[in-house]
Backbone as a ProteinNet text record, in pm:
[ID]
protein_1_A
[PRIMARY]
MTQTTAPNTAPPAATTAGPRRRTLVGLAGAILVLYAAMFAAGINLGYDAKLADITDHYGGTSENVTRISAYAGMVFVGLLLFFGAAIRRPVRGAGRSWLGDVVLLGFGALAATLASWVIVDVALWEAVDYGDESAIRALVTISDAGFLPLMASMIAIYVGAGLAGLLTGSIPKWLAIASLVVGLIAPLGPLGFFGAVLLPLWVMAVALTVRLDTSA
[TERTIARY]
264.9	300.3	330.9	444	487.3	465.6	402.2	378.7	465.5	521.1	602.6	534.7	533.3	472.1	577.6	565.6	660.3	631.5	734.3	711.3	629.1	539.9	451.5	526.3	583.2	661.1	586.7	547.6	476.8	578.7	546.6	638.7	656.6	774.4	797.7	706.7	665	575.2	648	577.6	638.5	644.7	752	767.9	778.3	718.8	721.2	806	917.5	1005.8	945.6	953.5	904.6	1007.4	973.4	1065.4	1184.2	1295.4	1413.1	1405.5	1483.4	1482.6	1527	1628.6	1679.4	1578.7	1494.8	1389.9	1287.7	1245.1	1147.9	1204.6	1329.3	1390.7	1411.7	1448.8	1466.2	1336.7	1227.7	1097.2	1055	1075.9	1038.2	1119.4	1248.7	1332.3	1287.7	1251.4	1203.3	1072	983	856.1	880.8	974.5	1005.3	1058.4	1150.3	1210.2	1105.3	1026.7	925.3	816.7	780.2	677.5	725	850.1	903.9	906.5	946	951.9	812.4	715.8	579.5	515.2	544.6	488.8	541.8	671.3	732.3	678.4	645.7	600.6	449.7	376.2	230.8	172.4	43.2	-31.2	-165.1	-206.8	-333.1	-441.9	-534.6	-640.8	-774.8	-838.4	-972.7	-1075.3	-1201	-1306.2	-1327.7	-1286.4	-1305.3	-1178.5	-1082.2	-958.4	-988	-911.5	-930.2	-883.5	-960.4	-927.3	-789.8	-755.5	-625.1	-511.4	-527.9	-422.8	-405.3	-517.2	-511.1	-441.9	-481.6	-422	-275.5	-239.4	-98.8	-12.7	-65.6	12.9	27.9	-85.1	-80	-34.3	-65.2	-22.2	128.1	191.5	336	412	340.3	403.3	395.3	507.9	509.3	444.8	409.7	349.1	445	572.2	669.7	683.5	688.3	698.7	574.9	458.3	333.6	333	377.1	376.2	480.4	597.3	700.4	651.9	586.2	530.9	424.6	342.6	239.6	302.7	407.8	476	538.1	598.6	656	547.4	429	318.1	274.3	273.9	234.4	341.4	468.4	573.8	552	515.8	486.2	370.8	267.1	153.1	198.8	283.8	334.3	415.8	497.5	578	489.8	380.3	288.2	229.1	194.9	140.1	243.7	367.2	473.3	495.9	498.7	523.9	409.1	285.6	171.3	173.7	210.2	219.1	335.7	446.4	565	544.5	468.4	452.1	329.1	252.3	131.1	163.8	260.5	293.2	359.1	460	518.9	419	329	233.5	134.6	103.9	13.2	70.9	203.2	268.9	240	287.6	274.1	128.9	44.3	-96.2	-177.1	-112.2	-182.6	-303.4	-283	-392.2	-440.7	-572.4	-632.3	-612.9	-567	-547.7	-437	-346.9	-246.6	-310.7	-420.9	-493.9	-559.6	-606.7	-667.2	-564	-441.8	-335.4	-306	-296.9	-271.8	-383.4	-508.1	-620.4	-618.1	-573.1	-560.2	-459.5	-345.9	-247.9	-303	-383.1	-445.2	-541.2	-621.6	-714	-638.5	-528.7	-448.1	-387.6	-338.4	-279.8	-384.6	-505.7	-611.9	-649	-652.4	-684.3	-580.5	-452.2	-346.1	-340.2	-368.7	-372.6	-481.7	-595.4	-703.6	-662.5	-583.3	-534.7	-442.2	-357.4	-266.5	-346.7	-450.7	-534.7	-602.5	-656.7	-722	-621.9	-499.5	-397.5	-362.7	-347.9	-319.8	-438.5	-558.5	-678.1	-690.1	-650.8	-653.4	-556.2	-438.1	-341.8	-400.3	-464.4	-521.7	-637.4	-719.2	-831	-780.4	-672.6	-613.5	-554.5	-490.6	-431	-537.6	-655.2	-765.1	-842	-824	-899	-1043.2	-1072	-1209.1	-1236.4	-1297.3	-1316	-1414.8	-1518.7	-1616.1	-1552.3	-1467.3	-1397.3	-1299.8	-1233.8	-1139.7	-1212.8	-1326.3	-1403.3	-1451.9	-1497.6	-1546.2	-1433.5	-1317.2	-1204.1	-1151.4	-1149.6	-1104.6	-1200.6	-1330	-1428.8	-1408.2	-1384.1	-1356.5	-1229	-1126.2	-999.6	-1017.2	-1100.4	-1122.2	-1190.2	-1273.5	-1343.4	-1261.1	-1140.4	-1060.4	-1007.3	-1023.1	-973	-1060.8	-1184.5	-1275.2	-1222.6	-1184.7	-1127	-992.3	-921.7	-796.4	-820.8	-928.3	-962	-981.4	-1051.3	-1077.4	-947.6	-857.2	-730.7	-645.1	-646.9	-569.3	-621	-753.1	-811.3	-764	-772.6	-736.3	-587.8	-501.5	-357.9	-316.7	-351.5	-302.9	-372	-504.2	-575.7	-544.2	-539.7	-506.4	-369	-269.9	-133.2	-123	-192.8	-186.5	-246.4	-364.3	-427	-344.4	-292.9	-210.6	-85.5	-25.5	93.4	64.2	-49.6	-84.4	-119.9	-182.9	-226.7	-114.3	-24	78.7	220.3	239.4	374.1	457.1	391.7	465.3	538.4	486.7	557.9	567.3	662.7	677.7	549.3	531.5	408.4	389.1	497.2	484.4	435.6	486.3	445.5	301.5	262.9	125.3	26.7	59.3	-30.1	-37.3	78.1	79.5	-1.9	8.7	-67.7	-217.5	-258.2	-400.7	-451.7	-372.8	-415.2	-432.3	-333.6	-340	-458.2	-480.1	-590.1	-726.3	-739.1	-868.6	-907.6	-810.2	-844.4	-862.9	-834.1	-845.9	-985.5	-1095.7	-1228.8	-1266.6	-1183.2	-1219.3	-1183.2	-1243.2	-1227.8	-1084	-1036.6	-900.5	-791.2	-821.8	-721.1	-681.9	-764.4	-729.6	-600.2	-567.9	-444.1	-321.3	-340.7	-228.1	-161.4	-242.6	-187.9	-117.7	-169.9	-107.3	28.5	38.9	166.2	270.3	226.2	318.4	350.8	276	287	429.5	507.9	642.1	731.1	717.8	795.3	746.8	614.5	558.9	602.7	601.4	645.2	789.7	876.4	1015.7	1027.9	949.5	953.4	911.4	806.7	762.2	868.8	927.7	1030.7	1149.8	1183	1299.8	1269.8	1143.2	1113.4	1022.7	953.5	862	938.5	875.9	940.3	928.5	1043.8	1046.7	1064.4	1005.3	1017.1	1144.1	1243.7	1371.4	1381.3	1270.4	1276	1256	1193.9	1163.9	1287.6
-266.3	-354	-268.2	-293.1	-211.8	-287.8	-222.3	-282.4	-212.7	-292.8	-236.1	-269.9	-176.5	-196.8	-176.8	-258.6	-247	-119.8	-54.8	68.3	40.3	133	118.5	160.8	63.5	93.5	41	128.7	90.3	49.2	-50.1	-90.1	23	34.8	142.2	127.9	242.1	240.4	185.3	99.1	39.9	142.6	140.7	230.3	148.8	200.6	132.4	212.4	155.9	226.7	229.2	345.4	357.6	305.9	306.8	257	349.7	292.5	373	420.2	527.7	582.7	478.2	403.6	306.7	194.6	163.9	64.1	114.5	240.1	298.4	308.9	355.6	372.1	236.1	134.6	1.1	-55	-38.9	-84.6	-8.4	124.6	205.9	168.1	140	99.3	-32.2	-127.1	-256.7	-240.3	-155.5	-128.4	-66.3	27.9	95.6	-2.7	-90.1	-185.7	-285.3	-342.4	-439.6	-374.6	-252.5	-182.3	-161	-117.3	-94	-222.7	-332.4	-460.6	-506.6	-494.2	-537.6	-448.4	-318.9	-226	-256.5	-290.3	-320.2	-449.8	-545.6	-676.5	-686	-585.4	-593.4	-556	-575.8	-541.2	-483	-377.2	-311.7	-363.9	-438.5	-498.7	-434.9	-375.7	-323.5	-430.9	-402.6	-503.1	-530.6	-434.2	-451.8	-501.3	-551.9	-602.2	-719.4	-729.1	-839.2	-970.3	-1073.2	-1204.1	-1251.2	-1219	-1260.3	-1195.1	-1066.7	-997.9	-1060.6	-1099.7	-1160.7	-1296.3	-1376.1	-1510.1	-1503.4	-1404.1	-1389.3	-1356	-1269	-1228.2	-1343.6	-1402.8	-1507.8	-1641	-1665.9	-1790.7	-1797.2	-1680.4	-1677.6	-1675.6	-1688.3	-1686.8	-1826.1	-1878	-2012.7	-2014.4	-2133.6	-2147.7	-2103.7	-2137	-2099.5	-1948.1	-1879.8	-1733.8	-1672.6	-1728.3	-1678	-1693.2	-1807.2	-1831.1	-1744.3	-1729.6	-1644.2	-1499.3	-1455.1	-1319.2	-1303	-1407.1	-1401.9	-1397.1	-1475.9	-1474.5	-1336.9	-1278.6	-1144.9	-1042.8	-1060.4	-970.7	-979.1	-1099.7	-1114.4	-1059.9	-1069.3	-1004.7	-853.9	-798.2	-655.8	-617.9	-700.4	-677.5	-676.7	-772.8	-777.3	-654.4	-606.5	-486.8	-364.5	-354.5	-244	-246.9	-366.1	-378.2	-339.7	-384.6	-348.8	-197.8	-136.5	7.3	85.4	43.6	111.7	106	-9.1	-21.7	60.1	65.1	135.2	286	342.8	488.4	533	438.9	476.4	569.2	528.9	610.6	743.1	744.2	873.1	969.5	918.5	1005.7	1065.4	992.3	1045	1168.6	1172.2	1290.1	1311.9	1425.9	1457.4	1475.7	1509.3	1532.9	1406.2	1289.1	1161.1	1159.7	1208.5	1218.5	1080.3	1062.3	936.7	917.1	1020.7	1008.4	910.2	884.7	781	644.4	622.6	496.6	487.9	602.6	604.5	564.8	616.6	582.9	433.1	377.5	233.9	152.5	190.9	119.8	135.5	252	272.2	177.2	157.6	62	-80.4	-109.4	-240.4	-263.7	-160.2	-171.1	-183.7	-109.1	-118.3	-257.3	-311.8	-446.7	-548.8	-538.4	-632.1	-616.5	-492.5	-468.3	-530.3	-505.5	-558.6	-711.4	-766.7	-912.6	-971.1	-902.8	-950.5	-941.7	-841	-829.5	-946.2	-982.4	-1095.9	-1223.4	-1242.1	-1361.4	-1365.7	-1251.7	-1245	-1272.9	-1221.9	-1242.7	-1391	-1459	-1603	-1678.4	-1638.3	-1703.5	-1682.2	-1565.9	-1539.5	-1631.4	-1649.7	-1739.6	-1880.7	-1925.6	-2060	-2070.4	-1963.7	-1966.2	-1972.3	-1899.1	-1904.1	-2042.1	-2098.1	-2230.7	-2336.8	-2321.8	-2415.5	-2386	-2265.4	-2227.3	-2193.3	-2146	-2113.8	-1966	-1938.4	-1799.7	-1724	-1789.2	-1720.5	-1680.1	-1767.1	-1733.1	-1618.7	-1618.6	-1510.8	-1377.4	-1373.1	-1248.7	-1202.7	-1295.7	-1260.3	-1202.9	-1266.6	-1220.7	-1085.8	-1063.8	-934.6	-823.7	-853	-754.9	-721.4	-823.9	-801.3	-720.6	-753.6	-682.1	-535.6	-507.4	-369.3	-285.6	-350.2	-278.2	-271.2	-327	-333.5	-200.9	-93.6	36.6	98.4	49.3	111.3	104.3	-14	-15.1	56.1	63	138	284.7	341.2	481	504.2	412.8	428.7	426.5	335.7	327	450.1	504.1	624.8	743.9	753	860.8	849.9	730.4	711.8	740.6	690.1	707.1	852.5	911.4	1045.7	1154	1148.7	1250.9	1235.4	1110	1088.7	1141.5	1109.3	1156.2	1307	1362.2	1506.2	1584.7	1544.5	1613.4	1596.5	1476	1453.2	1539.7	1553.2	1637.1	1782.4	1832.7	1972.5	1996.5	1898	1915.3	1893.8	1804.2	1767.8	1799.7	1831.2	1856.4	1730.4	1615.7	1489.3	1470.7	1530.5	1531.4	1676.8	1710.1	1849.4	1903.5	2034.7	2097.2	2076.6	2086.9	2070.6	1930	1831.2	1693.6	1670.1	1734.6	1721.7	1780	1898.1	1962.1	1879.4	1832.7	1749.5	1621.7	1563	1441.9	1469	1582.7	1618.7	1632.7	1698.8	1718.5	1583.8	1496.2	1364.8	1284.4	1290.2	1215.2	1266.6	1398.7	1456.4	1432.2	1410.5	1381.7	1231.6	1150.9	1005.6	959.8	1024.8	976.8	1015.1	1092.6	1144	1045.2	927.4	827.6	784.7	794.1	748.1	822.7	942.8	1017.3	945.2	848.8	771.2	693.3	660.9	588.3	676.4	809.8	901.1	877.4	861	834.3	700.5	600.7	468.4	473.3	550.9	562.4	633.2	733.6	809.7	740.6	636.9	578.5	541.1	468.5	431.2	551.9	658.6	780.2	851.4	851.5	913.8	838.4	706.1	623.2	655.7	670.2	703.6	843.8	939.3	1075.4	1077.2	1002.5	994.7	929.1	821.5	751.4	841.8	930.6	1018.2	1141.7	1184.2	1313.8	1305.9	1195.5	1189.9	1211.8	1285.4	1314.4	1194.3	1146.2	1028.6	1067.8	989	1008.7	940	1018.8	963.6	952.2	981.4	978.1	838.3	747.4	613	527
6872.8	6763.6	6639.7	6583.3	6469.7	6340.5	6246	6116.1	6012.2	5928.2	5819.6	5687.7	5601.6	5469.5	5363.1	5265	5153.4	5076.8	5029.6	4952.9	4827.2	4801.9	4686.7	4560.3	4497	4376	4255.3	4169.2	4047.4	3942.5	3863.6	3757	3657.6	3603.6	3507	3386.8	3338.1	3222.9	3101.7	3031.3	2913.1	2800.4	2729.8	2616.4	2487.8	2387.7	2259.6	2162.6	2124.6	2033.4	1894.2	1831.1	1695.5	1596.4	1469.8	1368	1350.3	1310.9	1280.2	1135.9	1108.4	973.6	871.1	904.1	806.8	780.9	880.5	860.2	759.6	777.8	685.5	544.3	534.4	402.1	336.1	415.4	360.3	305	380.4	332.6	207.3	209.7	94.3	-29	-9.9	-122.1	-181.9	-96.8	-145.6	-220	-169.5	-236.7	-373.8	-380.4	-506.6	-611.3	-570.2	-664.2	-714.8	-622.9	-664.4	-749.9	-715	-792	-935.4	-950.7	-1084.9	-1166.5	-1101.8	-1173.2	-1213.5	-1124.8	-1154.9	-1260	-1253.7	-1351.9	-1491.2	-1498.5	-1628	-1687.6	-1601.7	-1651.1	-1669.1	-1621.2	-1624	-1759	-1769.7	-1890.6	-1847.5	-1917.3	-1885.2	-1978.6	-1923.4	-2003.5	-1968.9	-2068	-2049.9	-2078.1	-2042	-2063.2	-2211.3	-2297.8	-2441.6	-2511.7	-2433.9	-2493.9	-2586	-2693.2	-2787.1	-2724.4	-2750.2	-2694.3	-2741.2	-2864.8	-2917.5	-2840.9	-2802.4	-2726.7	-2588.9	-2527.6	-2394.9	-2401.3	-2496.7	-2507.9	-2549.1	-2630.3	-2668.6	-2547.3	-2461.8	-2343.6	-2245.2	-2206.2	-2104.2	-2161.1	-2288.1	-2349.3	-2368.2	-2378.8	-2394.7	-2264.3	-2152.4	-2020	-1960	-1913.8	-1856.9	-1719.1	-1674.1	-1542	-1432.7	-1445.5	-1343.3	-1332.2	-1445.9	-1444.3	-1380.2	-1413.1	-1354.9	-1203.6	-1156	-1012	-940.6	-1000.7	-940.2	-933.8	-1039.8	-1040.2	-931.9	-913.1	-809.3	-670.7	-649.7	-520.3	-494	-598.7	-584.4	-551.8	-613.6	-583.7	-438.8	-383.5	-243.9	-148.8	-188.2	-110	-108.5	-223.5	-233.9	-141.6	-139.8	-50.9	95.3	131.5	268.1	304.3	210.6	235.3	259.7	185.8	207.5	348.1	395.1	530.4	635.7	616	709.9	710.7	592.9	586.8	649.8	619.6	678.8	830.2	884.9	1030.5	1086.2	1010.2	1058.8	1066.4	972.9	974.4	1053.3	1103.7	1177.9	1294.1	1376.9	1493.1	1455	1366.8	1329.1	1265.2	1179.2	1112.4	1211.9	1317.9	1419.3	1485.7	1502.1	1556.1	1702.8	1751.3	1893.1	1934.4	1838.4	1869.5	1884.7	1870	1878.7	1784.9	1664.5	1568.9	1525.8	1523.6	1477.9	1328.2	1261.1	1117.5	1081.9	1173.9	1150.8	1134.7	1206.3	1191.6	1053.7	1004.1	871.1	765.4	780.1	685	689.4	809.6	823.6	757.2	781.7	720.3	568.1	521.2	377.6	316.2	384.1	335	339.8	441.9	448.9	333.7	301.2	188.3	56.7	43.6	-77.9	-92.6	17.4	13.3	-29	24.9	-12.6	-160	-208.4	-349.1	-440.8	-410.5	-495.7	-488.4	-372.4	-360.2	-449.4	-456.1	-543.4	-689.6	-725.5	-863.6	-897.8	-803.1	-826	-847.7	-767	-779.3	-916.4	-959.3	-1089.8	-1201	-1186.8	-1289	-1303.5	-1189.9	-1194.8	-1254.4	-1215.1	-1268.2	-1419.4	-1467.5	-1610.9	-1685.1	-1628.7	-1692.1	-1701	-1593.3	-1592.9	-1693	-1702.4	-1796.9	-1941.2	-1969.3	-2103.1	-2128.6	-2027.4	-2043.2	-2070.2	-2007	-2028	-2156.8	-2211.1	-2330.4	-2301.6	-2179.9	-2140.2	-2170.5	-2285.7	-2328.9	-2240	-2193.4	-2107.5	-1975.2	-1920	-1795.5	-1818.5	-1933.4	-1965.8	-1968.3	-2037.2	-2046.5	-1909.3	-1828.3	-1695.2	-1609.2	-1614.2	-1532.9	-1580	-1711.1	-1763.3	-1719.8	-1718.5	-1672.9	-1524.9	-1443.7	-1301.1	-1284.3	-1361.6	-1354.2	-1389.9	-1489.9	-1534	-1426.2	-1344	-1236.7	-1108.9	-1111.1	-989.2	-940.6	-1020.9	-976.5	-868.3	-850.9	-754.5	-610.5	-557.9	-422.9	-416.6	-529.8	-532.7	-499.7	-552.1	-524.8	-375.7	-309.5	-165.9	-85.7	-120	-46.2	-70.3	-193.3	-221.6	-140.1	-127.4	-46.8	97.7	154.7	295.3	318.9	232.1	251.9	235.9	122	92.5	174.8	184.5	261.3	410.2	458.4	599.2	634	553.2	579.8	563.8	462.4	441	556.6	601.8	714.8	842.4	864.9	983.4	979.7	861.2	849.3	879.4	831.6	857.8	1004	1067.9	1206.7	1307.5	1278.7	1376.9	1332.8	1205.2	1156.7	1143.9	1135.9	1130.5	998	890.9	763.1	717.4	631	585.6	524.9	537.8	490.9	340.4	263.3	118.2	81.9	156.2	130	175	285.2	333.6	233.3	178.6	81.9	-46.7	-93.7	-214	-192.6	-73.9	-43.5	-48.6	6.9	4.4	-138.8	-222.9	-362	-432.3	-417.3	-482	-428.5	-297.6	-237.7	-278.9	-295.3	-329.3	-474.1	-562	-702	-725.8	-623.4	-638.5	-679.5	-632.3	-672.5	-815.7	-883.7	-1015.9	-1126.3	-1118.4	-1223.5	-1245.3	-1370.7	-1401.9	-1327	-1275	-1200.4	-1072.2	-1031.2	-913.4	-931.8	-1058.4	-1085.3	-1067.7	-1069.7	-1051.8	-916.8	-813	-680.3	-674.4	-747.1	-748	-817.1	-925.6	-996.5	-909.4	-835.1	-750.4	-618.7	-584.5	-450.6	-409.3	-489.9	-442.7	-416.8	-498	-474.9	-348.4	-328.3	-208	-82.9	-91.8	20.7	57.8	-42.4	-14.9	44.3	-7.3	46.7	193	227.2	366.2	453.3	404.4	481.2	512.2	419.9	437.1	521.5	527	588.2	711	735.3	848.3	978.6	1068.9	1196.6	1289.3	1335.1	1420.8	1566.2	1653.5	1797.5	1845.6	1883.1	1927.5	2079.3	2148.3	2295.3	2350.2	2267.1	2315.9	2313.5
[MASK]
++++++++++++++++++++++++++++++++++++++++++++++++++++++++++++++++++++++++++++++++++++++++++++++++++++++++++++++++++++++++++++++++++++++++++++++++++++++++++++++++++++++++++++++++++++++++++++++++++++++++++++++++++++++++

């Protein structure tokens, strides 16, 4: 009796294509434009800001403008998440470095931080509109302390990308070293804002120079 067996053919391994250069540059360009617009329209309020200055700023802004600005802020948050996910694989490089995951988590933390700032900003407008001075003071105090989670996200993004670049060559050496420097000074109080100011330019530099896997 003759038995025939079907050939043992394994399904082809699935491949996951990485992001294209134009996708990264497009995301980085959108981040740069929105960041510039938000930076120009924003106001830096310390916990000791005068109540009159706060009410003048928010009282002179209409509800529609406030809501549109908040929506734009959430779009910015979404773009950061997309970019962080898009560069995770390229930043990991050929060495499959776990540091790419650190960068992604850093972008996630940054997105959550900025989203909380948008929420506080809208709440401040409402508190000014209601004339609730105690709520205004409380929100301004919370806003002033909002740089703390920003420092953590800057460390994760810049140090993670810098170390990954040096270990795997996924980004140019000069950019990796610069990223490390910016990330290491992030815990030094106000210097943490230096990384935030440079972020849109750094994002564009990474988008233009990160080594992409073209084999997939």
